[in-house]
C-alpha angles and dihedrals in degrees: 000000000000118000120207119245114269091243090056096048140048090233133063118203112213101165139001092264105030133056138167124232117188092336094306116115115229124186112225111231130180113230110212115214092216119074114271106227119218089206125030094245099023112217094337095105090053091048090051093048094051092045089054089047090048092234099150096179092055091046090054092046096050092041089057091047090049092052094048095045103036108014131252122342108252132203095267089051090054091049089051091048093050092049090051092047090052091047093049092048091050090051092049091048091051091048091049092050091049092048092048091049090057092049092057 
């Protein structure tokens, strides 16, 4: 890509990520059209935990936050949530069995 000479343009490119416009430094950032997720799975792990714990109010709360922040929950998200719920319940059942074995 050819850049115009600084005298011919209002902008001077000094690096691939920084440029000056009228003596004010701007940092070039790429805006991604898809939602940038703060966490890899958004609020899905919290939804799965509270589903396993049967806390319906928290499930509704985090579902709403997921929808607002990352868009609607799709089929593959529901599959992921159900796998996590099953995994959490298996872990809790194993911990309960282990605890009860130590009690006698």
